[in-house]
PQR file of N, CA, C, O and H, with PARSE charges and radii, in Angstrom:
ATOM      1  N   UNK A   1       0.770  -1.312   0.067 -0.4000 1.5000
ATOM      2  CA  UNK A   1       0.153  -0.013   0.065 -0.0000 2.0000
ATOM      3  C   UNK A   1       0.924   1.145   0.011  0.5500 1.7000
ATOM      4  O   UNK A   1       0.792   2.045  -0.819 -0.5500 1.4000
ATOM      5  N   UNK A   2       1.829   1.088   1.028 -0.4000 1.5000
ATOM      6  CA  UNK A   2       2.720   2.403   0.752 -0.0000 2.0000
ATOM      7  C   UNK A   2       3.437   2.643  -0.313  0.5500 1.7000
ATOM      8  O   UNK A   2       3.649   3.787  -0.715 -0.5500 1.4000
ATOM      9  H   UNK A   2       1.936   0.357   1.702  0.4000 1.0000
ATOM     10  N   UNK A   3       3.969   1.387  -0.984 -0.4000 1.5000
ATOM     11  CA  UNK A   3       4.584   1.456  -2.307 -0.0000 2.0000
ATOM     12  C   UNK A   3       3.660   1.978  -3.296  0.5500 1.7000
ATOM     13  O   UNK A   3       4.263   2.724  -4.068 -0.5500 1.4000
ATOM     14  H   UNK A   3       3.797   0.458  -0.657  0.4000 1.0000
ATOM     15  N   UNK A   4       2.431   1.873  -3.567 -0.4000 1.5000
ATOM     16  CA  UNK A   4       1.519   2.424  -4.284 -0.0000 2.0000
ATOM     17  C   UNK A   4       1.364   3.742  -4.386  0.5500 1.7000
ATOM     18  O   UNK A   4       1.457   4.425  -5.406 -0.5500 1.4000
ATOM     19  H   UNK A   4       1.941   1.267  -2.940  0.4000 1.0000
ATOM     20  N   UNK A   5       1.030   4.213  -2.867 -0.4000 1.5000
ATOM     21  CA  UNK A   5       0.966   5.744  -2.856 -0.0000 2.0000
ATOM     22  C   UNK A   5       2.201   6.600  -2.935  0.5500 1.7000
ATOM     23  O   UNK A   5       2.125   7.794  -3.223 -0.5500 1.4000
ATOM     24  H   UNK A   5       0.954   3.658  -2.038  0.4000 1.0000
ATOM     25  N   UNK A   6       3.422   5.949  -2.660 -0.4000 1.5000
ATOM     26  CA  UNK A   6       4.619   6.476  -3.171 -0.0000 2.0000
ATOM     27  C   UNK A   6       4.478   6.831  -4.371  0.5500 1.7000
ATOM     28  O   UNK A   6       4.432   8.037  -4.614 -0.5500 1.4000
ATOM     29  H   UNK A   6       3.484   4.979  -2.426  0.4000 1.0000
ATOM     30  N   UNK A   7       4.365   5.808  -5.501 -0.4000 1.5000
ATOM     31  CA  UNK A   7       4.192   6.012  -7.128 -0.0000 2.0000
ATOM     32  C   UNK A   7       3.065   6.874  -7.418  0.5500 1.7000
ATOM     33  O   UNK A   7       3.069   7.440  -8.511 -0.5500 1.4000
ATOM     34  H   UNK A   7       4.403   4.828  -5.304  0.4000 1.0000
ATOM     35  N   UNK A   8       2.161   7.056  -6.671 -0.4000 1.5000
ATOM     36  CA  UNK A   8       0.957   7.805  -7.118 -0.0000 2.0000
ATOM     37  C   UNK A   8       1.259   9.286  -6.804  0.5500 1.7000
ATOM     38  O   UNK A   8       0.746  10.250  -7.374 -0.5500 1.4000
ATOM     39  H   UNK A   8       2.158   6.597  -5.783  0.4000 1.0000
ATOM     40  N   UNK A   9       2.143   9.316  -5.838 -0.4000 1.5000
ATOM     41  CA  UNK A   9       2.460  10.876  -5.023 -0.0000 2.0000
ATOM     42  C   UNK A   9       3.443  11.239  -6.178  0.5500 1.7000
ATOM     43  O   UNK A   9       3.240  12.378  -6.598 -0.5500 1.4000
ATOM     44  H   UNK A   9       2.559   8.534  -5.375  0.4000 1.0000
ATOM     45  N   UNK A  10       4.424  10.592  -6.784 -0.4000 1.5000
ATOM     46  CA  UNK A  10       5.439  10.988  -7.545 -0.0000 2.0000
ATOM     47  C   UNK A  10       4.830  11.250  -8.951  0.5500 1.7000
ATOM     48  O   UNK A  10       5.194  12.238  -9.589 -0.5500 1.4000
ATOM     49  H   UNK A  10       4.589   9.667  -6.443  0.4000 1.0000
ATOM     50  N   UNK A  11       3.937  10.407  -9.431 -0.4000 1.5000
ATOM     51  CA  UNK A  11       3.250  10.683 -10.699 -0.0000 2.0000
ATOM     52  C   UNK A  11       2.112  12.217 -10.600  0.5500 1.7000
ATOM     53  O   UNK A  11       1.789  13.008 -11.486 -0.5500 1.4000
ATOM     54  H   UNK A  11       3.641   9.604  -8.913  0.4000 1.0000
ATOM     55  N   UNK A  12       1.836  12.174  -9.509 -0.4000 1.5000
ATOM     56  CA  UNK A  12       0.935  13.371  -9.296 -0.0000 2.0000
ATOM     57  C   UNK A  12       1.800  14.647  -9.352  0.5500 1.7000
ATOM     58  O   UNK A  12       1.487  15.594 -10.074 -0.5500 1.4000
ATOM     59  H   UNK A  12       2.099  11.532  -8.789  0.4000 1.0000
ATOM     60  N   UNK A  13       2.822  14.646  -8.623 -0.4000 1.5000
ATOM     61  CA  UNK A  13       3.918  15.845  -8.423 -0.0000 2.0000
ATOM     62  C   UNK A  13       4.779  16.271  -9.784  0.5500 1.7000
ATOM     63  O   UNK A  13       5.117  17.407 -10.115 -0.5500 1.4000
ATOM     64  H   UNK A  13       3.077  13.877  -8.036  0.4000 1.0000
ATOM     65  N   UNK A  14       5.010  15.119 -10.414 -0.4000 1.5000
ATOM     66  CA  UNK A  14       5.596  15.425 -12.040 -0.0000 2.0000
ATOM     67  C   UNK A  14       4.642  15.735 -12.889  0.5500 1.7000
ATOM     68  O   UNK A  14       5.034  16.378 -13.863 -0.5500 1.4000
ATOM     69  H   UNK A  14       4.736  14.196 -10.146  0.4000 1.0000
ATOM     70  N   UNK A  15       3.133  15.409 -12.829 -0.4000 1.5000
ATOM     71  CA  UNK A  15       2.429  16.062 -13.260 -0.0000 2.0000
ATOM     72  C   UNK A  15       1.915  17.591 -13.215  0.5500 1.7000
ATOM     73  O   UNK A  15       1.325  18.194 -14.112 -0.5500 1.4000
ATOM     74  H   UNK A  15       2.815  14.886 -12.038  0.4000 1.0000
ATOM     75  N   UNK A  16       2.202  17.950 -12.243 -0.4000 1.5000
ATOM     76  CA  UNK A  16       2.037  19.108 -11.670 -0.0000 2.0000
ATOM     77  C   UNK A  16       3.217  20.104 -12.060  0.5500 1.7000
ATOM     78  O   UNK A  16       3.079  21.286 -12.374 -0.5500 1.4000
ATOM     79  H   UNK A  16       2.681  17.461 -11.515  0.4000 1.0000
ATOM     80  N   UNK A  17       4.236  19.488 -11.986 -0.4000 1.5000
ATOM     81  CA  UNK A  17       5.602  20.343 -12.381 -0.0000 2.0000
ATOM     82  C   UNK A  17       5.684  20.495 -13.841  0.5500 1.7000
ATOM     83  O   UNK A  17       6.103  21.545 -14.329 -0.5500 1.4000
ATOM     84  H   UNK A  17       4.348  18.527 -11.730  0.4000 1.0000
ATOM     85  N   UNK A  18       5.237  19.322 -14.691 -0.4000 1.5000
ATOM     86  CA  UNK A  18       5.293  19.506 -16.063 -0.0000 2.0000
ATOM     87  C   UNK A  18       4.457  20.168 -16.908  0.5500 1.7000
ATOM     88  O   UNK A  18       4.804  20.533 -18.031 -0.5500 1.4000
ATOM     89  H   UNK A  18       4.897  18.470 -14.295  0.4000 1.0000
ATOM     90  N   UNK A  19       3.045  20.400 -16.297 -0.4000 1.5000
ATOM     91  CA  UNK A  19       1.923  21.167 -16.689 -0.0000 2.0000
ATOM     92  C   UNK A  19       2.183  22.324 -17.727  0.5500 1.7000
ATOM     93  O   UNK A  19       1.826  22.415 -18.901 -0.5500 1.4000
ATOM     94  H   UNK A  19       2.763  20.103 -15.385  0.4000 1.0000
ATOM     95  N   UNK A  20       3.116  23.417 -16.712 -0.4000 1.5000
ATOM     96  CA  UNK A  20       3.467  24.380 -17.618 -0.0000 2.0000
ATOM     97  C   UNK A  20       4.222  24.241 -18.911  0.5500 1.7000
ATOM     98  O   UNK A  20       4.274  25.028 -19.857 -0.5500 1.4000
ATOM     99  H   UNK A  20       3.405  23.343 -15.758  0.4000 1.0000
ATOM    100  N   UNK A  21       4.778  23.103 -18.754 -0.4000 1.5000
ATOM    101  CA  UNK A  21       5.760  23.041 -20.069 -0.0000 2.0000
ATOM    102  C   UNK A  21       4.793  22.742 -21.179  0.5500 1.7000
ATOM    103  O   UNK A  21       4.866  23.204 -22.318 -0.5500 1.4000
ATOM    104  H   UNK A  21       4.735  22.463 -17.986  0.4000 1.0000
ATOM    105  N   UNK A  22       3.756  21.809 -20.662 -0.4000 1.5000
ATOM    106  CA  UNK A  22       2.736  21.287 -21.810 -0.0000 2.0000
ATOM    107  C   UNK A  22       1.724  22.694 -22.019  0.5500 1.7000
ATOM    108  O   UNK A  22       1.272  22.924 -23.140 -0.5500 1.4000
ATOM    109  H   UNK A  22       3.697  21.434 -19.737  0.4000 1.0000
ATOM    110  N   UNK A  23       1.544  23.214 -21.357 -0.4000 1.5000
ATOM    111  CA  UNK A  23       0.822  24.442 -21.614 -0.0000 2.0000
ATOM    112  C   UNK A  23       1.189  25.518 -22.388  0.5500 1.7000
ATOM    113  O   UNK A  23       0.360  26.297 -22.858 -0.5500 1.4000
ATOM    114  H   UNK A  23       1.911  23.028 -20.446  0.4000 1.0000
ATOM    115  N   UNK A  24       2.373  25.613 -22.551 -0.4000 1.5000
ATOM    116  CA  UNK A  24       3.250  26.728 -23.374 -0.0000 2.0000
ATOM    117  C   UNK A  24       3.083  26.702 -24.759  0.5500 1.7000
ATOM    118  O   UNK A  24       3.384  27.663 -25.467 -0.5500 1.4000
ATOM    119  H   UNK A  24       3.046  24.981 -22.169  0.4000 1.0000
ATOM    120  N   UNK A  25       2.552  25.504 -25.248 -0.4000 1.5000
ATOM    121  CA  UNK A  25       2.411  25.286 -26.763 -0.0000 2.0000
ATOM    122  C   UNK A  25       1.007  26.067 -26.941  0.5500 1.7000
ATOM    123  O   UNK A  25       0.775  26.470 -28.081 -0.5500 1.4000
ATOM    124  H   UNK A  25       2.308  24.723 -24.672  0.4000 1.0000
ATOM    125  N   UNK A  26       0.138  26.300 -26.036 -0.4000 1.5000
ATOM    126  CA  UNK A  26      -1.029  26.852 -26.452 -0.0000 2.0000
ATOM    127  C   UNK A  26      -1.112  28.404 -25.702  0.5500 1.7000
ATOM    128  O   UNK A  26      -2.180  29.017 -25.677 -0.5500 1.4000
ATOM    129  H   UNK A  26       0.326  25.973 -25.110  0.4000 1.0000
ATOM    130  N   UNK A  27      -0.133  28.837 -25.230 -0.4000 1.5000
ATOM    131  CA  UNK A  27       0.292  30.387 -24.677 -0.0000 2.0000
ATOM    132  C   UNK A  27       0.225  31.211 -26.170  0.5500 1.7000
ATOM    133  O   UNK A  27       0.513  30.619 -27.210 -0.5500 1.4000
ATOM    134  H   UNK A  27       0.735  28.340 -25.250  0.4000 1.0000
ATOM    135  N   UNK A  28      -0.215  32.738 -26.159 -0.4000 1.5000
ATOM    136  CA  UNK A  28      -0.237  33.635 -26.991 -0.0000 2.0000
ATOM    137  C   UNK A  28       1.580  33.903 -27.431  0.5500 1.7000
ATOM    138  O   UNK A  28       2.089  34.026 -28.545 -0.5500 1.4000
ATOM    139  H   UNK A  28      -0.449  33.219 -25.314  0.4000 1.0000
ATOM    140  N   UNK A  29       2.144  33.920 -26.210 -0.4000 1.5000
ATOM    141  CA  UNK A  29       3.546  34.351 -26.412 -0.0000 2.0000
ATOM    142  C   UNK A  29       4.243  32.945 -27.304  0.5500 1.7000
ATOM    143  O   UNK A  29       5.022  33.141 -28.237 -0.5500 1.4000
ATOM    144  H   UNK A  29       1.731  33.820 -25.305  0.4000 1.0000
ATOM    145  N   UNK A  30       3.950  31.929 -26.988 -0.4000 1.5000
ATOM    146  CA  UNK A  30       4.328  30.677 -27.994 -0.0000 2.0000
ATOM    147  C   UNK A  30       3.985  31.064 -29.344  0.5500 1.7000
ATOM    148  O   UNK A  30       4.835  31.219 -30.222 -0.5500 1.4000
ATOM    149  H   UNK A  30       3.318  31.769 -26.230  0.4000 1.0000
ATOM    150  N   UNK A  31       2.782  31.217 -29.507 -0.4000 1.5000
ATOM    151  CA  UNK A  31       2.319  31.274 -30.998 -0.0000 2.0000
ATOM    152  C   UNK A  31       2.972  32.622 -31.561  0.5500 1.7000
ATOM    153  O   UNK A  31       3.383  32.608 -32.721 -0.5500 1.4000
ATOM    154  H   UNK A  31       2.092  31.091 -28.794  0.4000 1.0000
ATOM    155  N   UNK A  32       3.066  33.560 -30.942 -0.4000 1.5000
ATOM    156  CA  UNK A  32       3.612  34.567 -31.566 -0.0000 2.0000
ATOM    157  C   UNK A  32       4.774  34.601 -31.787  0.5500 1.7000
ATOM    158  O   UNK A  32       5.122  35.284 -32.751 -0.5500 1.4000
ATOM    159  H   UNK A  32       2.732  33.572 -30.000  0.4000 1.0000
ATOM    160  N   UNK A  33       5.902  33.834 -30.931 -0.4000 1.5000
ATOM    161  CA  UNK A  33       7.125  33.519 -31.407 -0.0000 2.0000
ATOM    162  C   UNK A  33       7.311  32.692 -32.560  0.5500 1.7000
ATOM    163  O   UNK A  33       8.228  32.831 -33.369 -0.5500 1.4000
ATOM    164  H   UNK A  33       5.620  33.279 -30.148  0.4000 1.0000
ATOM    165  N   UNK A  34       6.334  31.757 -32.612 -0.4000 1.5000
ATOM    166  CA  UNK A  34       6.554  30.737 -33.722 -0.0000 2.0000
ATOM    167  C   UNK A  34       5.945  31.269 -34.912  0.5500 1.7000
ATOM    168  O   UNK A  34       6.071  30.444 -35.816 -0.5500 1.4000
ATOM    169  H   UNK A  34       5.588  31.644 -31.955  0.4000 1.0000
ATOM    170  N   UNK A  35       5.355  32.273 -35.279 -0.4000 1.5000
ATOM    171  CA  UNK A  35       4.871  33.006 -36.079 -0.0000 2.0000
ATOM    172  C   UNK A  35       5.890  34.060 -36.805  0.5500 1.7000
ATOM    173  O   UNK A  35       5.901  34.411 -37.984 -0.5500 1.4000
ATOM    174  H   UNK A  35       5.253  32.944 -34.544  0.4000 1.0000
ATOM    175  N   UNK A  36       6.679  34.423 -35.806 -0.4000 1.5000
ATOM    176  CA  UNK A  36       7.748  35.329 -36.147 -0.0000 2.0000
ATOM    177  C   UNK A  36       9.017  34.482 -36.506  0.5500 1.7000
ATOM    178  O   UNK A  36       9.906  34.964 -37.207 -0.5500 1.4000
ATOM    179  H   UNK A  36       6.670  34.138 -34.848  0.4000 1.0000
ATOM    180  N   UNK A  37       9.071  33.341 -36.060 -0.4000 1.5000
ATOM    181  CA  UNK A  37      10.156  32.718 -36.546 -0.0000 2.0000
ATOM    182  C   UNK A  37       9.905  32.132 -38.018  0.5500 1.7000
ATOM    183  O   UNK A  37      10.769  32.096 -38.894 -0.5500 1.4000
ATOM    184  H   UNK A  37       8.348  32.950 -35.490  0.4000 1.0000
ATOM    185  N   UNK A  38       8.603  31.686 -38.149 -0.4000 1.5000
ATOM    186  CA  UNK A  38       8.197  31.354 -39.348 -0.0000 2.0000
ATOM    187  C   UNK A  38       8.325  32.413 -40.540  0.5500 1.7000
ATOM    188  O   UNK A  38       8.699  32.117 -41.675 -0.5500 1.4000
ATOM    189  H   UNK A  38       7.901  31.716 -37.437  0.4000 1.0000
ATOM    190  N   UNK A  39       7.990  33.580 -40.148 -0.4000 1.5000
ATOM    191  CA  UNK A  39       8.238  34.733 -41.215 -0.0000 2.0000
ATOM    192  C   UNK A  39       9.641  34.908 -41.444  0.5500 1.7000
ATOM    193  O   UNK A  39       9.895  35.054 -42.640 -0.5500 1.4000
ATOM    194  H   UNK A  39       7.686  33.820 -39.226  0.4000 1.0000
ATOM    195  N   UNK A  40      10.569  34.939 -40.730 -0.4000 1.5000
ATOM    196  CA  UNK A  40      11.915  34.904 -40.888 -0.0000 2.0000
ATOM    197  C   UNK A  40      12.468  33.994 -41.515  0.5500 1.7000
ATOM    198  O   UNK A  40      13.369  34.289 -42.300 -0.5500 1.4000
ATOM    199  H   UNK A  40      10.363  34.822 -39.758  0.4000 1.0000
ATOM    200  N   UNK A  41      12.034  32.508 -41.316 -0.4000 1.5000
ATOM    201  CA  UNK A  41      12.370  31.563 -42.341 -0.0000 2.0000
ATOM    202  C   UNK A  41      11.793  31.762 -43.675  0.5500 1.7000
ATOM    203  O   UNK A  41      12.448  31.603 -44.705 -0.5500 1.4000
ATOM    204  H   UNK A  41      11.302  32.268 -40.678  0.4000 1.0000
ATOM    205  N   UNK A  42      10.643  32.089 -43.648 -0.4000 1.5000
ATOM    206  CA  UNK A  42      10.115  32.350 -45.167 -0.0000 2.0000
ATOM    207  C   UNK A  42      10.866  33.484 -46.024  0.5500 1.7000
ATOM    208  O   UNK A  42      11.084  33.334 -47.227 -0.5500 1.4000
ATOM    209  H   UNK A  42      10.111  32.218 -42.811  0.4000 1.0000
ATOM    210  N   UNK A  43      11.234  34.601 -45.326 -0.4000 1.5000
ATOM    211  CA  UNK A  43      12.201  35.600 -46.055 -0.0000 2.0000
ATOM    212  C   UNK A  43      13.323  34.894 -46.120  0.5500 1.7000
ATOM    213  O   UNK A  43      13.898  35.266 -47.143 -0.5500 1.4000
ATOM    214  H   UNK A  43      11.057  34.723 -44.350  0.4000 1.0000
ATOM    215  N   UNK A  44      13.923  34.105 -45.602 -0.4000 1.5000
ATOM    216  CA  UNK A  44      15.319  33.557 -45.770 -0.0000 2.0000
ATOM    217  C   UNK A  44      15.082  32.649 -47.035  0.5500 1.7000
ATOM    218  O   UNK A  44      15.915  32.585 -47.939 -0.5500 1.4000
ATOM    219  H   UNK A  44      13.456  33.803 -44.771  0.4000 1.0000
ATOM    220  N   UNK A  45      13.912  31.960 -47.045 -0.4000 1.5000
ATOM    221  CA  UNK A  45      13.683  30.913 -48.284 -0.0000 2.0000
ATOM    222  C   UNK A  45      13.530  31.854 -49.555  0.5500 1.7000
ATOM    223  O   UNK A  45      14.028  31.499 -50.623 -0.5500 1.4000
ATOM    224  H   UNK A  45      13.235  32.011 -46.311  0.4000 1.0000
ATOM    225  N   UNK A  46      12.910  32.935 -49.450 -0.4000 1.5000
ATOM    226  CA  UNK A  46      12.522  33.666 -50.650 -0.0000 2.0000
ATOM    227  C   UNK A  46      13.946  34.672 -51.140  0.5500 1.7000
ATOM    228  O   UNK A  46      14.114  35.014 -52.310 -0.5500 1.4000
ATOM    229  H   UNK A  46      12.506  33.223 -48.582  0.4000 1.0000
ATOM    230  N   UNK A  47      14.795  35.012 -50.127 -0.4000 1.5000
ATOM    231  CA  UNK A  47      15.963  35.522 -50.304 -0.0000 2.0000
ATOM    232  C   UNK A  47      16.962  34.352 -51.298  0.5500 1.7000
ATOM    233  O   UNK A  47      17.545  34.631 -52.346 -0.5500 1.4000
ATOM    234  H   UNK A  47      14.659  34.734 -49.176  0.4000 1.0000
ATOM    235  N   UNK A  48      16.938  33.288 -50.744 -0.4000 1.5000
ATOM    236  CA  UNK A  48      17.634  32.112 -51.445 -0.0000 2.0000
ATOM    237  C   UNK A  48      17.203  31.840 -52.687  0.5500 1.7000
ATOM    238  O   UNK A  48      18.039  31.658 -53.573 -0.5500 1.4000
ATOM    239  H   UNK A  48      16.465  33.061 -49.893  0.4000 1.0000
ATOM    240  N   UNK A  49      15.766  31.764 -52.976 -0.4000 1.5000
ATOM    241  CA  UNK A  49      15.348  31.509 -54.202 -0.0000 2.0000
ATOM    242  C   UNK A  49      15.822  32.746 -55.128  0.5500 1.7000
ATOM    243  O   UNK A  49      16.406  32.661 -56.209 -0.5500 1.4000
ATOM    244  H   UNK A  49      15.087  31.912 -52.257  0.4000 1.0000
ATOM    245  N   UNK A  50      15.547  33.563 -54.650 -0.4000 1.5000
ATOM    246  CA  UNK A  50      15.916  35.188 -55.807 -0.0000 2.0000
ATOM    247  C   UNK A  50      17.375  35.085 -55.945  0.5500 1.7000
ATOM    248  O   UNK A  50      17.856  35.495 -57.001 -0.5500 1.4000
ATOM    249  H   UNK A  50      15.072  33.632 -53.773  0.4000 1.0000
ATOM    250  N   UNK A  51      18.241  34.550 -54.950 -0.4000 1.5000
ATOM    251  CA  UNK A  51      19.541  34.552 -55.586 -0.0000 2.0000
ATOM    252  C   UNK A  51      19.911  33.389 -56.368  0.5500 1.7000
ATOM    253  O   UNK A  51      20.920  33.419 -57.074 -0.5500 1.4000
ATOM    254  H   UNK A  51      17.850  34.217 -54.092  0.4000 1.0000
ATOM    255  N   UNK A  52      19.094  32.266 -56.285 -0.4000 1.5000
ATOM    256  CA  UNK A  52      19.347  31.426 -57.325 -0.0000 2.0000
ATOM    257  C   UNK A  52      18.891  31.750 -58.712  0.5500 1.7000
ATOM    258  O   UNK A  52      19.342  31.358 -59.789 -0.5500 1.4000
ATOM    259  H   UNK A  52      18.275  32.242 -55.712  0.4000 1.0000
ATOM    260  N   UNK A  53      17.879  32.566 -58.441 -0.4000 1.5000
ATOM    261  CA  UNK A  53      17.346  33.105 -59.874 -0.0000 2.0000
ATOM    262  C   UNK A  53      18.255  34.105 -60.536  0.5500 1.7000
ATOM    263  O   UNK A  53      18.396  34.166 -61.758 -0.5500 1.4000
ATOM    264  H   UNK A  53      17.513  32.884 -57.566  0.4000 1.0000
ATOM    265  N   UNK A  54      18.831  34.846 -59.715 -0.4000 1.5000
ATOM    266  CA  UNK A  54      19.970  35.927 -60.173 -0.0000 2.0000
ATOM    267  C   UNK A  54      21.066  34.997 -60.886  0.5500 1.7000
ATOM    268  O   UNK A  54      21.363  35.065 -62.078 -0.5500 1.4000
ATOM    269  H   UNK A  54      18.716  34.797 -58.723  0.4000 1.0000
ATOM    270  N   UNK A  55      21.566  34.195 -60.026 -0.4000 1.5000
ATOM    271  CA  UNK A  55      22.747  33.324 -60.556 -0.0000 2.0000
ATOM    272  C   UNK A  55      22.426  32.602 -61.663  0.5500 1.7000
ATOM    273  O   UNK A  55      23.376  32.383 -62.414 -0.5500 1.4000
ATOM    274  H   UNK A  55      21.325  34.140 -59.057  0.4000 1.0000
ATOM    275  N   UNK A  56      21.187  32.094 -62.042 -0.4000 1.5000
ATOM    276  CA  UNK A  56      21.049  31.446 -63.052 -0.0000 2.0000
ATOM    277  C   UNK A  56      20.561  32.350 -64.379  0.5500 1.7000
ATOM    278  O   UNK A  56      20.349  31.725 -65.418 -0.5500 1.4000
ATOM    279  H   UNK A  56      20.415  32.272 -61.432  0.4000 1.0000
ATOM    280  N   UNK A  57      20.399  33.630 -64.372 -0.4000 1.5000
ATOM    281  CA  UNK A  57      20.100  34.750 -65.191 -0.0000 2.0000
ATOM    282  C   UNK A  57      21.859  34.975 -65.560  0.5500 1.7000
ATOM    283  O   UNK A  57      22.445  34.730 -66.614 -0.5500 1.4000
ATOM    284  H   UNK A  57      20.572  34.138 -63.528  0.4000 1.0000
ATOM    285  N   UNK A  58      22.249  35.374 -64.625 -0.4000 1.5000
ATOM    286  CA  UNK A  58      23.631  35.662 -64.838 -0.0000 2.0000
ATOM    287  C   UNK A  58      24.530  34.763 -65.643  0.5500 1.7000
ATOM    288  O   UNK A  58      25.242  35.164 -66.563 -0.5500 1.4000
ATOM    289  H   UNK A  58      21.772  35.573 -63.769  0.4000 1.0000
ATOM    290  N   UNK A  59      24.432  33.351 -65.173 -0.4000 1.5000
ATOM    291  CA  UNK A  59      25.073  32.562 -66.210 -0.0000 2.0000
ATOM    292  C   UNK A  59      24.411  32.350 -67.480  0.5500 1.7000
ATOM    293  O   UNK A  59      25.161  31.802 -68.288 -0.5500 1.4000
ATOM    294  H   UNK A  59      23.853  33.025 -64.425  0.4000 1.0000
ATOM    295  N   UNK A  60      23.182  32.617 -67.949 -0.4000 1.5000
ATOM    296  CA  UNK A  60      22.685  32.779 -69.019 -0.0000 2.0000
ATOM    297  C   UNK A  60      22.909  33.747 -69.719  0.5500 1.7000
ATOM    298  O   UNK A  60      22.923  33.598 -70.941 -0.5500 1.4000
ATOM    299  H   UNK A  60      22.573  33.061 -67.293  0.4000 1.0000
ATOM    300  N   UNK A  61      23.138  34.963 -69.160 -0.4000 1.5000
ATOM    301  CA  UNK A  61      23.675  36.059 -69.993 -0.0000 2.0000
ATOM    302  C   UNK A  61      25.110  35.983 -70.210  0.5500 1.7000
ATOM    303  O   UNK A  61      25.553  36.398 -71.281 -0.5500 1.4000
ATOM    304  H   UNK A  61      23.126  35.085 -68.167  0.4000 1.0000
ATOM    305  N   UNK A  62      25.831  35.541 -69.399 -0.4000 1.5000
ATOM    306  CA  UNK A  62      27.458  35.178 -69.753 -0.0000 2.0000
ATOM    307  C   UNK A  62      27.344  34.097 -71.151  0.5500 1.7000
ATOM    308  O   UNK A  62      27.972  34.296 -72.191 -0.5500 1.4000
ATOM    309  H   UNK A  62      25.471  35.204 -68.529  0.4000 1.0000
ATOM    310  N   UNK A  63      26.498  33.040 -70.946 -0.4000 1.5000
ATOM    311  CA  UNK A  63      26.481  32.006 -71.929 -0.0000 2.0000
ATOM    312  C   UNK A  63      26.238  32.847 -73.267  0.5500 1.7000
ATOM    313  O   UNK A  63      27.111  32.837 -74.134 -0.5500 1.4000
ATOM    314  H   UNK A  63      25.988  32.878 -70.101  0.4000 1.0000
ATOM    315  N   UNK A  64      24.957  33.639 -73.454 -0.4000 1.5000
ATOM    316  CA  UNK A  64      24.577  34.150 -74.538 -0.0000 2.0000
ATOM    317  C   UNK A  64      25.798  35.212 -75.166  0.5500 1.7000
ATOM    318  O   UNK A  64      26.013  35.324 -76.373 -0.5500 1.4000
ATOM    319  H   UNK A  64      24.248  33.647 -72.749  0.4000 1.0000
ATOM    320  N   UNK A  65      26.489  35.908 -74.173 -0.4000 1.5000
ATOM    321  CA  UNK A  65      27.321  36.731 -74.502 -0.0000 2.0000
ATOM    322  C   UNK A  65      28.660  35.864 -75.313  0.5500 1.7000
ATOM    323  O   UNK A  65      29.261  36.201 -76.334 -0.5500 1.4000
ATOM    324  H   UNK A  65      26.314  35.817 -73.193  0.4000 1.0000
ATOM    325  N   UNK A  66      28.825  34.844 -74.587 -0.4000 1.5000
ATOM    326  CA  UNK A  66      30.036  34.003 -75.446 -0.0000 2.0000
ATOM    327  C   UNK A  66      29.816  33.571 -76.528  0.5500 1.7000
ATOM    328  O   UNK A  66      30.778  33.259 -77.229 -0.5500 1.4000
ATOM    329  H   UNK A  66      28.336  34.570 -73.759  0.4000 1.0000
ATOM    330  N   UNK A  67      28.494  33.415 -77.012 -0.4000 1.5000
ATOM    331  CA  UNK A  67      28.111  32.529 -78.363 -0.0000 2.0000
ATOM    332  C   UNK A  67      28.236  33.962 -79.302  0.5500 1.7000
ATOM    333  O   UNK A  67      28.764  33.906 -80.413 -0.5500 1.4000
ATOM    334  H   UNK A  67      27.712  33.669 -76.443  0.4000 1.0000
ATOM    335  N   UNK A  68      27.599  35.496 -78.646 -0.4000 1.5000
ATOM    336  CA  UNK A  68      27.718  36.414 -79.523 -0.0000 2.0000
ATOM    337  C   UNK A  68      29.111  36.685 -80.160  0.5500 1.7000
ATOM    338  O   UNK A  68      29.381  36.922 -81.337 -0.5500 1.4000
ATOM    339  H   UNK A  68      27.170  35.542 -77.744  0.4000 1.0000
ATOM    340  N   UNK A  69      29.961  36.585 -79.029 -0.4000 1.5000
ATOM    341  CA  UNK A  69      31.452  36.958 -79.198 -0.0000 2.0000
ATOM    342  C   UNK A  69      32.042  35.989 -80.157  0.5500 1.7000
ATOM    343  O   UNK A  69      32.969  36.339 -80.888 -0.5500 1.4000
ATOM    344  H   UNK A  69      29.743  36.393 -78.073  0.4000 1.0000
ATOM    345  N   UNK A  70      31.464  34.581 -80.198 -0.4000 1.5000
ATOM    346  CA  UNK A  70      32.237  33.665 -80.896 -0.0000 2.0000
ATOM    347  C   UNK A  70      31.652  33.711 -82.329  0.5500 1.7000
ATOM    348  O   UNK A  70      32.268  33.183 -83.255 -0.5500 1.4000
ATOM    349  H   UNK A  70      30.711  34.297 -79.604  0.4000 1.0000
ATOM    350  N   UNK A  71      30.270  34.443 -82.551 -0.4000 1.5000
ATOM    351  CA  UNK A  71      29.664  34.467 -83.811 -0.0000 2.0000
ATOM    352  C   UNK A  71      30.406  35.848 -84.573  0.5500 1.7000
ATOM    353  O   UNK A  71      30.588  35.998 -85.781 -0.5500 1.4000
ATOM    354  H   UNK A  71      29.770  34.872 -81.799  0.4000 1.0000
ATOM    355  N   UNK A  72      30.741  36.722 -83.543 -0.4000 1.5000
ATOM    356  CA  UNK A  72      31.538  38.013 -84.104 -0.0000 2.0000
ATOM    357  C   UNK A  72      33.009  37.614 -84.705  0.5500 1.7000
ATOM    358  O   UNK A  72      33.543  38.269 -85.600 -0.5500 1.4000
ATOM    359  H   UNK A  72      30.593  36.601 -82.561  0.4000 1.0000
ATOM    360  N   UNK A  73      33.532  36.579 -84.165 -0.4000 1.5000
ATOM    361  CA  UNK A  73      34.862  36.170 -84.570 -0.0000 2.0000
ATOM    362  C   UNK A  73      34.757  35.599 -85.967  0.5500 1.7000
ATOM    363  O   UNK A  73      35.567  35.893 -86.846 -0.5500 1.4000
ATOM    364  H   UNK A  73      33.098  36.047 -83.438  0.4000 1.0000
ATOM    365  N   UNK A  74      33.816  34.838 -86.137 -0.4000 1.5000
ATOM    366  CA  UNK A  74      33.732  33.975 -87.180 -0.0000 2.0000
ATOM    367  C   UNK A  74      33.722  34.994 -88.668  0.5500 1.7000
ATOM    368  O   UNK A  74      33.651  34.466 -89.778 -0.5500 1.4000
ATOM    369  H   UNK A  74      33.158  34.599 -85.423  0.4000 1.0000
TER
END
């Protein structure tokens, strides 16, 4: 009997101590912080995509310039 009461009390105390962590996911501060992080990550993704598009455009322009220079030499 004493052993089961000890286990039950440990379970209840751990539940009470860990409940704020479980509720953190629903707090407005947690939601706001996650939204800000998602916006920052989306901005970074957009910047990387734009950078890749610029690099591809530069490579295409360089390739066309090389073909124009080759045609001018002939």
